[in-house]
TIVEXMI-970322 format. One record per atom (N, C-alpha, C, O, CB): residue in one letter; y, z, x. Coordinates in steps of 0.05 Angstrom, whole numbers, always signed. Atoms other than C-alpha are relative to their C-alpha. Glycine has a CB too. Layout:
BEGIN
REC   resn       c2       c3       c1
REC      A        Y        Z        X
...
***
This chain:
BEGIN
REC   resn       c2       c3       c1
REC      X      +20      +14      -16
REC      X     +174     +484     -415
REC      X      -12      -23      -16
REC      X      -16      -45       -6
REC      X      -23      +19       +8
REC      X      +12      +21      +17
REC      X     +145     +445     -475
REC      X      +20      -23       -2
REC      X      +12      -46       -3
REC      X       -7      +11      -28
REC      X      -20      +20       +2
REC      X     +211     +407     -480
REC      X       +0      -17      +25
REC      X       +3      -42      +24
REC      X      +27      +12       -5
REC      X       +2      +15      -26
REC      X     +206     +389     -406
REC      X      -23      -19       +1
REC      X      -20      -42       +9
REC      X       -1      +19      +23
REC      X      +24      +17       +0
REC      X     +135     +363     -414
REC      X       +4      -23      -20
REC      X       -5      -46      -14
REC      X      -25      +16       -8
REC      X       -6      +22      +19
REC      X     +157     +323     -476
REC      X      +17      -21      +12
REC      X      +12      -45       +9
REC      X      +12      +12      -25
REC      X      -18      +19      -13
REC      X     +214     +291     -438
REC      X      -14      -16      +21
REC      X      -10      -40      +25
REC      X      +24      +14      +12
REC      X      +14      +14      -22
REC      X     +168     +275     -380
REC      X      -19      -21      -12
REC      X      -21      -43       -2
REC      X      -16      +21      +17
REC      X      +18      +20      +14
REC      X     +118     +241     -428
REC      X      +16      -24       -9
REC      X       +6      -47       -7
REC      X      -15      +13      -24
REC      X      -16      +22       +9
REC      X     +174     +200     -457
REC      X       +9      -18      +23
REC      X      +10      -42      +21
REC      X      +24      +10      -16
REC      X       -8      +15      -24
REC      X     +197     +180     -387
REC      X      -22      -17      +10
REC      X      -18      -41      +16
REC      X       +9      +20      +23
REC      X      +23      +14      -11
REC      X     +128     +160     -365
REC      X       -8      -24      -19
REC      X      -18      -44       -9
REC      X      -23      +19       +3
REC      X       +9      +20      +19
REC      X     +114     +120     -428
REC      X      +20      -24       -3
REC      X      +14      -43      -17
REC      X       -4      +13      -27
REC      X      -19      +22       +0
REC      X     +176      +76     -419
REC      X      -11      -25      +14
REC      X      -26      -22      +34
REC      X      +27       +8      +12
REC      X       +9      +25      -13
REC      X     +163       +3     -401
REC      X       +8       -3      +29
REC      X       -8      -12      +45
REC      X      +10      -23      -16
REC      X       -9       +5      -27
REC      X     +205       +3     -339
REC      X      -15      +16      +21
REC      X      -18       +8      +44
REC      X      +30       +6       +2
REC      X      +16      -17      -19
REC      X     +164      +60     -307
REC      X      -26      -15       +5
REC      X      -35      -15      +28
REC      X       -5      +28      -13
REC      X      +25      +15       -3
REC      X     +101      +19     -319
REC      X       +4      -25      +18
REC      X      -12      -31      +35
REC      X      -12       -7      -28
REC      X       -7      +23      -16
REC      X     +134      -43     -290
REC      X       +3       +8      +29
REC      X       -6       -6      +47
REC      X      +25      -15       -9
REC      X       -4      -10      -27
REC      X     +154       -3     -229
REC      X      -27       +7      +13
REC      X      -32       +0      +36
REC      X      +19      +24       +1
REC      X      +27       -7       -9
REC      X      +83      +24     -221
REC      X      -16      -25       +8
REC      X      -29      -26      +29
REC      X      -15      +16      -20
REC      X      +14      +25       -6
REC      X      +54      -46     -225
REC      X      +12      -13      +25
REC      X       -2      -24      +42
REC      X       +1      -20      -24
REC      X      -14      +11      -24
REC      X     +106      -70     -174
REC      X       -9      +14      +26
REC      X      -12       +1      +47
REC      X      +31       +2       -4
REC      X       +8      -15      -23
REC      X      +86      -15     -126
REC      X      -28       -7       +8
REC      X      -34      -11      +31
REC      X       +3      +30       -4
REC      X      +28       +7       -6
REC      X      +12      -31     -132
REC      X       -2      -29      +12
REC      X      -16      -33      +31
REC      X      -17       +1      -26
REC      X       +0      +27      -10
REC      X      +25     -106     -122
REC      X      +12       +0      +28
REC      X       +2      -14      +45
REC      X      +15      -20      -19
REC      X      -13       -1      -26
REC      X      +71      -90      -64
REC      X      -19      +11      +21
REC      X      -19       +2      +44
REC      X      +25      +18       -1
REC      X      +20      -11      -19
REC      X      +15      -48      -31
REC      X      -20      -22       +7
REC      X      -27      -25      +30
REC      X      -14      +25      -11
REC      X      +19      +22       -4
REC      X      -33     -106      -39
REC      X      +12      -21      +18
REC      X       +0      -32      +36
REC      X      -10      -11      -26
REC      X      -13      +21      -15
REC      X      +18     -155      -12
REC      X       +5      +10      +29
REC      X       +4       -7      +47
REC      X      +27       -7      -13
REC      X       -4      -11      -27
REC      X      +32     -109      +48
REC      X      -26       -4      +16
REC      X      -24      -11      +40
REC      X       +7      +31       -1
REC      X      +24       +4      -16
REC      X      -41     -112      +68
REC      X       -5      -29       +7
REC      X      -16      -35      +28
REC      X      -24      +10      -16
REC      X       +2      +28       -7
REC      X      -39     -188      +64
REC      X      +18       -7      +23
REC      X       +9      -21      +41
REC      X       +8      -18      -24
REC      X      -19       +6      -22
REC      X      +23     -192     +108
REC      X       -9      +13      +25
REC      X       -7       +1      +47
REC      X      +28      +10       -8
REC      X      +10      -12      -24
REC      X       -7     -142     +156
REC      X      -22      -16      +13
REC      X      -23      -20      +37
REC      X      -10      +28       -7
REC      X      +22      +16      -10
REC      X      -69     -183     +162
REC      X      +10      -27      +12
REC      X       +0      -36      +33
REC      X      -20       -6      -23
REC      X      -12      +24      -11
REC      X      -27     -246     +172
REC      X      +11       +5      +28
REC      X       +6      -11      +46
REC      X      +22      -11      -18
REC      X      -12       -6      -26
REC      X      +11     -214     +229
REC      X      -21       +8      +21
REC      X      -21       -3      +44
REC      X      +20      +23       -3
REC      X      +20      -10      -19
REC      X      -48     -178     +262
REC      X      -21      -20       +7
REC      X      -30      -22      +30
REC      X      -12      +25      -11
REC      X      +23      +18       -5
REC      X     -101     -231     +254
REC      X       +7      -29       +6
REC      X      -10      -44      +16
REC      X      -17       +0      -23
REC      X       -7      +27       -5
REC      X      -62     -296     +258
REC      X      +24       -3      +19
REC      X      +22      -17      +39
REC      X       +6      -14      -27
REC      X      -24       +3      -16
REC      X       +8     -289     +286
REC      X       -2      +12      +28
REC      X       +4       -1      +48
REC      X      +24      +12      -14
REC      X       +3      -13      -26
REC      X       -6     -239     +342
REC      X      -18      -14      +18
REC      X      -11      -18      +41
REC      X       -9      +28       -3
REC      X      +17      +16      -19
REC      X      -65     -278     +370
REC      X      +13      -26       +9
REC      X      +10      -34      +32
REC      X      -27       -6      -13
REC      X      -15      +25       -7
REC      X      -23     -342     +368
REC      X      +21       +6      +21
REC      X      +24       -9      +41
REC      X      +12      -13      -25
REC      X      -20       -8      -20
REC      X      +33     -306     +405
REC      X      -13       +8      +26
REC      X       -2       +5      +47
REC      X      +17      +22      -11
REC      X      +15       -8      -24
REC      X      -19     -278     +452
REC      X       -8      -24      +17
REC      X      -11      -21      +42
REC      X      -25      +15       -8
REC      X       +5      +25      -16
REC      X      -36     -350     +473
REC      X      +23       -5      +19
REC      X      +18      -14      +42
REC      X       -4      -24      -19
REC      X      -23       +6      -17
REC      X      +34     -357     +500
REC      X       +7      +23      +19
REC      X      +15      +19      +42
REC      X      +25       -7      -17
REC      X       -6      -24      -16
REC      X      +44     -286     +526
REC      X      -24      +10      +16
REC      X      -20      +27      +34
REC      X      +11      +21      -17
REC      X      +24       -9      -14
REC      X      -27     -275     +549
REC      X      -12      +26      -11
REC      X      -33      +35       -1
REC      X       +7       +4      +29
REC      X      +12      -24      +12
REC      X      -39     -213     +506
REC      X      +10       +4      -29
REC      X      +29       -8      -38
REC      X       +8      +25      +18
REC      X       -6       -6      +28
REC      X      -37     -185     +436
REC      X      +21      +23       +1
REC      X      +19      +41      +17
REC      X      -26       +8      -16
REC      X      -20      -20       +1
REC      X      +24     -142     +418
REC      X      -12      +28       -4
REC      X       -2      +48       +8
REC      X      +19       -6      -23
REC      X      +12      -26       +5
REC      X      -21      -86     +393
REC      X       -9      +14      +25
REC      X      -12      +39      +25
REC      X      -22       -3      -20
REC      X      +10      -12      -24
REC      X      -46      -74     +462
REC      X      +21       +9      +20
REC      X      +15      +21      +40
REC      X      -19      -19      +14
REC      X      -22       -7      -18
REC      X      +22      -64     +494
REC      X       +5      +31       -4
REC      X       +7      +41      -26
REC      X      +26      -16       -6
REC      X       -4      -29       +0
REC      X      +32      +10     +513
REC      X       +9       +9      +28
REC      X       +6       -5      +48
REC      X      -25      +15       -8
REC      X       -7      -13      -25
REC      X      +60      +56     +566
REC      X      -16      +26       +1
REC      X      -18      +41      -19
REC      X      +31       +5       +2
REC      X      +13      -25       -4
REC      X      +20     +113     +594
REC      X      +20      +20       +9
REC      X      +34      +16      +29
REC      X      -23       -2      +20
REC      X      -20      -20       -7
REC      X      +63     +175     +596
REC      X      -12      +22      +17
REC      X       -7      +24      +41
REC      X      +13      +12      -26
REC      X      +13      -21      -15
REC      X      +21     +234     +616
REC      X      -29       +2       -8
REC      X      -35       +6      -31
REC      X      +13      +27       -4
REC      X      +28       -2       +7
REC      X      -55     +236     +620
REC      X       -8      -20      -21
REC      X       -7      -44      -16
REC      X       -6      +28      -11
REC      X      +10      +17      +21
REC      X      -82     +208     +555
REC      X      +23       -8      -20
REC      X      +18      -23      -38
REC      X      -23      +13      -15
REC      X      -22       +5      +18
REC      X      -13     +206     +521
REC      X      +12      -27       +6
REC      X      +21      -33      +28
REC      X      +21      +22       +3
REC      X      -11      +27       -3
REC      X      +10     +135     +509
REC      X      +22       -6      -20
REC      X      +22       +6      -42
REC      X      -21      -21       -2
REC      X      -21       +9      +18
REC      X      +71     +103     +478
REC      X       -8      -28       -8
REC      X       -5      -47       +8
REC      X      +30       +1      +14
REC      X      +10      +25      +10
REC      X      +45      +46     +435
REC      X      +23      -17      -12
REC      X      +25      -20      -36
REC      X      -22       +4      -21
REC      X      -23      +16      +10
REC      X     +107       +2     +430
REC      X       -9      -27      -11
REC      X       +6      -39      -27
REC      X      +21       -4      +23
REC      X      +10      +25      +11
REC      X      +65      -59     +415
REC      X       -6       +2      -29
REC      X       -1      -17      -44
REC      X      -25       -9      +15
REC      X       +4       -4      +29
REC      X      +45      -30     +348
REC      X      +26       +1      -15
REC      X      +27       -8      -38
REC      X      -15      +25       -5
REC      X      -26       +0      +11
REC      X     +118      -19     +334
REC      X      +10      -29       -3
REC      X      +22      -36      -24
REC      X      +18      +16      +16
REC      X       -8      +28       +1
REC      X     +133      -92     +350
REC      X      -15      -14      -23
REC      X       -3      -30      -38
REC      X       -5      -15      +27
REC      X      +16      +12      +22
REC      X      +77     -112     +302
REC      X      +11       +9      -27
REC      X      +12       -7      -45
REC      X      -30       +8       +2
REC      X      -12       -9      +25
REC      X     +107      -68     +247
REC      X      +27      -13       -6
REC      X      +33      -19      -29
REC      X       +4      +31       +2
REC      X      -26      +14       +4
REC      X     +175     -100     +258
REC      X       -5      -28      -10
REC      X       +9      -38      -27
REC      X      +17       -1      +26
REC      X       +7      +27       +8
REC      X     +143     -169     +252
REC      X       -9       +0      -29
REC      X       -1      -17      -45
REC      X      -22      -13      +18
REC      X       +9       -3      +28
REC      X     +108     -146     +188
REC      X      +24       +2      -19
REC      X      +25      -11      -40
REC      X      -18      +25       -3
REC      X      -23       -5      +18
REC      X     +174     -122     +159
REC      X      +17      -26       -3
REC      X      +26      -33      -25
REC      X      +18      +22      +12
REC      X      -16      +24       +2
REC      X     +211     -186     +177
REC      X      -13      -22      -17
REC      X       +0      -35      -33
REC      X       +5      -12      +28
REC      X      +14      +20      +17
REC      X     +158     -230     +145
REC      X       +1       +8      -29
REC      X       +6       -9      -46
REC      X      -30       -3       +9
REC      X       -1      -11      +28
REC      X     +156     -186      +83
REC      X      +28       -4      -11
REC      X      +31      -14      -33
REC      X       -7      +30       +0
REC      X      -27       +4       +9
REC      X     +232     -188      +78
REC      X       +6      -29       -5
REC      X      +20      -36      -25
REC      X      +19      +11      +21
REC      X       -4      +29       +3
REC      X     +233     -264      +87
REC      X      -13      -10      -25
REC      X       -1      -25      -40
REC      X      -10      -15      +24
REC      X      +15       +8      +24
REC      X     +179     -274      +33
REC      X      +14       +9      -25
REC      X      +17       -6      -44
REC      X      -29      +10       +1
REC      X      -14      -11      +24
REC      X     +216     -229      -16
REC      X      +26      -14       -4
REC      X      +34      -20      -27
REC      X       +5      +31       +4
REC      X      -25      +15       +2
REC      X     +282     -265       +0
REC      X       -6      -28      -14
REC      X       +9      -36      -32
REC      X      +13       -3      +28
REC      X       +7      +27      +11
REC      X     +249     -333      -15
REC      X       -8       +2      -29
REC      X       +1      -14      -46
REC      X      -23      -12      +16
REC      X       +8       -3      +28
REC      X     +217     -308      -79
REC      X      +24       +6      -18
REC      X      +26       -6      -40
REC      X      -21      +23       -3
REC      X      -24       -6      +16
REC      X     +283     -278     -104
REC      X      +18      -24       -2
REC      X      +31      -29      -23
REC      X      +14      +23      +13
REC      X      -16      +24       +0
REC      X     +320     -342      -85
REC      X      -10      -20      -21
REC      X       +5      -31      -36
REC      X       +1      -13      +27
REC      X      +13      +18      +19
REC      X     +270     -384     -125
REC      X       +4      +10      -28
REC      X      +11       -5      -46
REC      X      -31       -4       +7
REC      X       -3      -12      +27
REC      X     +273     -336     -185
REC      X      +29       -2       -9
REC      X      +33       -9      -32
REC      X       -9      +29       +0
REC      X      -29       +2       +8
REC      X     +350     -335     -185
REC      X       +8      -29       -6
REC      X      +23      -35      -25
REC      X      +18      +11      +23
REC      X       -6      +28       +6
REC      X     +353     -411     -181
REC      X      -12       -8      -27
REC      X       +2      -21      -42
REC      X      -11      -18      +22
REC      X      +12       +7      +25
REC      X     +304     -418     -238
REC      X      +14      +13      -24
REC      X      +18       +1      -45
REC      X      -30       +8       +1
REC      X      -14      -14      +21
REC      X     +341     -366     -279
REC      X      +27      -13       -6
REC      X      +35      -15      -30
REC      X       +4      +28       +8
REC      X      -26      +13       +4
REC      X     +408     -401     -268
REC      X       -4      -27      -14
REC      X      +14      -35      -30
REC      X      +14       -3      +26
REC      X       +5      +26      +14
REC      X     +378     -468     -290
REC      X       -6       +5      -29
REC      X       +2      -10      -47
REC      X      -23      -16      +13
REC      X       +8       -7      +27
REC      X     +348     -435     -352
REC      X      +25       +9      -15
REC      X      +28       +2      -39
REC      X      -21      +21       +0
REC      X      -25      -10      +13
REC      X     +415     -401     -368
REC      X      +18      -25       -7
REC      X      +30      -25      -29
REC      X      +15      +20      +18
REC      X      -17      +24       +5
REC      X     +452     -468     -362
REC      X      -11      -16      -24
REC      X       +5      -25      -40
REC      X       +1      -18      +26
REC      X      +12      +15      +22
REC      X     +403     -502     -410
REC      X       +5      +15      -26
REC      X      +10       +2      -46
REC      X      -29       -4       +4
REC      X       -6      -15      +25
REC      X     +414     -445     -461
REC      X      +29       -4       -8
REC      X      +34       -7      -32
REC      X       -6      +30       +4
REC      X      -28       +4       +6
REC      X     +489     -454     -455
REC      X       +5      -28      -11
REC      X      +22      -31      -29
REC      X      +17       +5      +25
REC      X       -3      +27      +10
REC      X     +483     -529     -466
REC      X      -10       -3      -29
REC      X       +1      -18      -45
REC      X      -16      -20      +18
REC      X      +12       +2      +26
REC      X     +440     -518     -528
REC      X      +19      +11      -21
REC      X      +20       +1      -44
REC      X      -27      +15       -1
REC      X      -18      -13      +20
REC      X     +492     -473     -562
REC      X      +20      -21      -10
REC      X      +32      -37       +5
REC      X      +15      +24      +14
REC      X      -19      +18      +13
REC      X     +534     -512     -611
REC      X      +28      +10       +4
REC      X      +33      +34       +5
REC      X       -6       -4      -29
REC      X      -28       -7       -3
REC      X     +609     -513     -604
REC      X      +10      +14      -26
REC      X       +3       +5      -48
REC      X      +18      -25       +6
REC      X      -10      -14      +24
REC      X     +644     -464     -651
REC      X      +30       -6       -3
REC      X      +42       +2      -23
REC      X       -6      +31       +3
REC      X      -29       +6       +2
REC      X     +715     -489     -637
REC      X       +4      -30       +9
REC      X      -12      -42      +22
REC      X      +17      +19      +16
REC      X       -9      +27       -8
REC      X     +751     -556     -629
REC      X      +30       +2       +5
REC      X      +43      +22       -1
REC      X       -7      -22      -21
REC      X      -29       +1       -6
REC      X     +821     -577     -608
REC      X      +13      -17      -22
REC      X       +3      -38      -31
REC      X       +6      -12      +29
REC      X      -17      +15      +19
REC      X     +873     -599     -658
REC      X      +10      -25      +14
REC      X      +22      -22      +36
REC      X      +23      +18      -12
REC      X       -9      +24      -14
REC      X     +889     -672     -642
REC      X      +31       -3       +1
REC      X      +41      -20      +15
REC      X      -11      -24      -13
REC      X      -29       +1       +1
REC      X     +963     -659     -657
REC      X      +13      +20      +19
REC      X      +30      +12      +35
REC      X      +10       +4      -28
REC      X      -13      -21      -16
REC      X     +982     -593     -625
REC      X      -17      +10      +23
REC      X       -8      +26      +39
REC      X       +8      +23      -18
REC      X      +19       -7      -21
REC      X     +921     -585     -579
REC      X       -8      +29       +0
REC      X      -17      +40      +21
REC      X      +12       -8      +27
REC      X       +8      -28       +2
REC      X     +909     -514     -604
REC      X      -30       +1       -5
REC      X      -41      -18      -17
REC      X      +16      +16      -22
REC      X      +28       -3       +5
REC      X     +838     -488     -607
REC      X       -4      +12      -28
REC      X       +8      +32      -35
REC      X      -13      +18      +20
REC      X       +4       -8      +28
REC      X     +814     -482     -679
REC      X      -30       +0       -7
REC      X      -46      -11       +8
REC      X      +15      -19      -20
REC      X      +29       -1       +9
REC      X     +748     -469     -717
REC      X      -10      -29       -6
REC      X       +6      -46      -14
REC      X       -3      +18      -25
REC      X      +13      +26       +4
REC      X     +700     -528     -722
REC      X       +3       -9      -29
REC      X       +6      -33      -35
REC      X      -29       +0       +8
REC      X       +1       +6      +28
REC      X     +699     -525     -798
REC      X      +28       -2      -13
REC      X      +30       -7      -37
REC      X      -15      +21      -14
REC      X      -27       +0      +11
REC      X     +775     -523     -806
REC      X       +8      -28       -9
REC      X       +1      -48       +4
REC      X      +20      +10      +21
REC      X       -9      +26       +9
REC      X     +806     -579     -848
REC      X      +30       -3       +4
REC      X      +41      -25       +1
REC      X       -8       -3      -30
REC      X      -29       +0       -5
REC      X     +878     -559     -833
REC      X       +5      +18      +24
REC      X       -7      +40      +26
REC      X      +16       +9      -25
REC      X       -6      -16      -23
REC      X     +905     -533     -767
REC      X      +18      +24       -8
REC      X      +38      +20      -20
REC      X      +14      -16      +22
REC      X      -16      -23       +8
REC      X     +930     -461     -775
REC      X      +26       +2      +17
REC      X      +44      +17      +10
REC      X      -17      +25       +4
REC      X      -25       -2      -17
REC      X     +982     -472     -719
REC      X      +21      -20       -8
REC      X      +45      -12      -10
REC      X       -8       -5      +30
REC      X      -20      +20       +7
REC      X    +1015     -537     -738
REC      X       -2      -10      -28
REC      X      +14      -27      -36
REC      X       -1      -23      +18
REC      X       +5       +6      +28
REC      X     +989     -544     -809
REC      X       -7      -29       -5
REC      X       -5      -39      -28
REC      X      +23       +7      -16
REC      X       +7      +28       +4
REC      X     +967     -616     -797
REC      X      -27       -1      -14
REC      X      -45      +15      -10
REC      X       +0      -15      +28
REC      X      +26       +5      +13
REC      X     +911     -643     -841
REC      X      -18      -14      +20
REC      X      -10      -34      +31
REC      X       +3      -17      -26
REC      X      +18      +11      -20
REC      X     +851     -656     -797
REC      X      -20      -19      -14
REC      X      -29      -14      -36
REC      X      -16      +23      +14
REC      X      +18      +21      +10
REC      X     +808     -718     -807
REC      X      -28      +10       +5
REC      X      -34      +23      +25
REC      X       +6      -28      +13
REC      X      +29       -6       -3
REC      X     +733     -710     -817
REC      X      -11      -18      +22
REC      X       -5      -42      +23
REC      X      -15       -4      -27
REC      X      +11      +16      -22
REC      X     +695     -732     -755
REC      X      -29       -5       -5
REC      X      -41      -18      +12
REC      X       +3      +14      +25
***
């Protein structure tokens, strides 16, 4: 049991677990922002065209039992907006990462060159080609 608790402490103290926890907390806060956007801004604007708010759409089944399909529509809109925003964020991050990676590749110095005689790839510091034994001129 002590070994199990020790392993659990090691698991919790890893950086990626903390990053995940922070992501979940920020995701929860972001969810409330998107929900407010849909419920307080988008649904009323759509209500101007449709004449009502989606949250109020329902079917009465039996007595006081109702099927609130309007709230489901609102949840779907929340999900689509959230998915779109995450898609845009990831697209921007991937684009920025690819530009950063290209700059790093450009910064790296060449470690090989081509022999002007046999066109073989050789070390930059070589003074004689190991393939054709030609003496290479200093550049």
